[in-house]
N, C-alpha and C positions, 0 to 999 in steps of 0.2 A: 514224317515218313517221306521218303524220296519220291514214291509213286505219285503222291499228291502234287508235287512240284513239277511233274513232267506231263501233266495232262492225261493221267491214267496209264502212262507207259510203265512197263515193269522197271524196277530199280536196276540201273545199269552197272553198278559197281562190281557184282560178281562176274558179269560178262567181260567187262574191260580188264579186270584182274586176271581172268583166265586167258585172255588174248595177249596179255602183257609179257609173255614168255616165248622165246624163240622156238623152243621145243614144241610147245603146244600149238604155236602157229604152223609149224611144219606138219604136225599131226592133222590139223584142220585141213591143210592143203592136200595132204595125202588122202584123207577121207572124202574130200569134196570132188576129187577127180575119178574115183573108182567106187565100186559097190562096197557094201559093208566088209570090213576087214578084221581079221583076228589080231590079237596082241602079238602073236608070233610073227605074223607077216609084217606088222608095223615095226617090230623090233629088228627085223632082218637087216634093214639098211641103216639102223641107228647105231650110234656109238655108245649107247647106254643099255643097261639091263632091262629085261622084261618087267621087272618090278618097278623100275623108274618110269617106264612107259605106262604101266598100269596106273601109277599115281597121277601122272599127267592126264590120262584119260578120265580118271575119276573127277579131277578138277573141271575138265571140260564138260563132263556129264552133269555135274552139280550146277554148272552155269547154263545148262540146257543147249549146249552147242553140239554135242554128240549124244547118241543114245546107245546103250549097250543092250544086246539081245543074246540070250543064251540059246545056242543051237548045239544040241548034243553035249559034248564035253567042252566046247569052246564058247568063249564070249566074243561075239562080233560087234564091232562098233560102226555106227553109221552117222553121217553128218546130218545135222538138222538146220537147214538154211534159214528157216523162219526166225530163229533167234538173232541171226546177223541182220535180218531185215528190221527187227526191233531196234537193234543198235543204230542202224542208219536213220531210223525215224527219230530216235533220241538225239542223235547228232544234228539232224535237221532242226529239231525243236530248239536246241541250244544255239544253233546258228541264227535262227530267227530272233531269239532273245538278244543276241549280240547286235544284230542288225538294228533292232528297235532301240537298243541303248545307244548305239553310235549315231542313229538319226536324231535322238533327243539331244545328245551332246552337241552335234553339229548345229542344231537349231538354237541351242543355248549360246554357243560361241558366236554365231552369226547375229545375234540380237544386239 
């Protein structure tokens, strides 16, 4: 299990897969700068259908990056920055591993 390899951090694959799409990145950007928004509002400036936007939001929600809240007849989506903080922590962990590996390699070469 990947969590065991990352010092207890959540498995990063769903997060990075969700962020690996331009449309989803633009949705994250839109949601991170304003209050919760409806699908209609998010789709207003988009070149794709509301259904396509909804599918992208579902991927982001599954990854924990956004959260959907039902308000009356609308679903509003809000950005959850804590999940990106977890991604930063994971990348810092991987960076430390690479730094350690490079230090060991340097020591080996210099012997």
